[in-house]
C-alpha positions, 0 to 999 in steps of 0.5 A, a space after each residue: 868199240 866192240 867188246 873182245 870175246 875170248 873163246 871158251 877153250 882159251 879161257 879154260 886153258 888160261 884158268 888151268 895154267 893159272 891153277 897149275 902155276 899156283 896150285 894152292 892159291 889161298 887154300 884152294 886147288 883146281 884141276 881137270 878131271 881128265 886131261 884128254 877131255 878136249 872140251 874141258 867140262 869136268 874139273 876137281 877142286 879142293 878147299 882147305 878149311 880155314 884156320 880158326 873156323 869150324 872148317 879147320 883141319 878139313 879138306 873139302 873135295 868138290 866137282 865143277 862142271 863147265 858146260 857149253 855156256 861157260 863162261 857166260 854162265 857160272 859153273 855148276 859146283 858140287 861138294 863131294 865132302 859133306 859140309 854144312 853151309 847155307 849156300 850148299 843144298 842137301 845134295 852138296 850142290 852150291 846154290 849160285 844165288 847164295 854166293 855173291 860172286 856166282 849170283 853176280 856172274 860176269 864172263 871175266 870171272 872164273 872157277 877160282 873166283 867161285 871157290 874163293 867166294 865159297 872159302 870166304 863164306 867159311 871165314 865169314 858168317 859160316 865160321 862157327 856153323 857145326 860141321 858133319 863128321 870129317 871125311 863124310 861124303 854125299 
């Protein structure tokens, strides 16, 4: 039996609708930069620092780019707010190979899965990593 391939824009519309229905899923929010962007390439995201970690009481802003290869390839994610994490390089770019959900990418996954993977790192091995001063940006 042939596998059903969901068109890119249908998947992105579904992700947008889910994000709007529950805008703070597990301390994460997600939305389009420009609702007039018919290709839905550029997204904003927020991760609220988990309690009991070095990220506590901080709000991290991110930008996400879903190019024409999404969802067959993971999105490009970049922190706008400075953060110290092994999975984030000096420019704020998330290194997909260091985030399990992104390094094992499947088209069935979505942006929210990537963001939850990053937040999971914050409560896991990165929980005590010293952070830059609050509200500093790349």
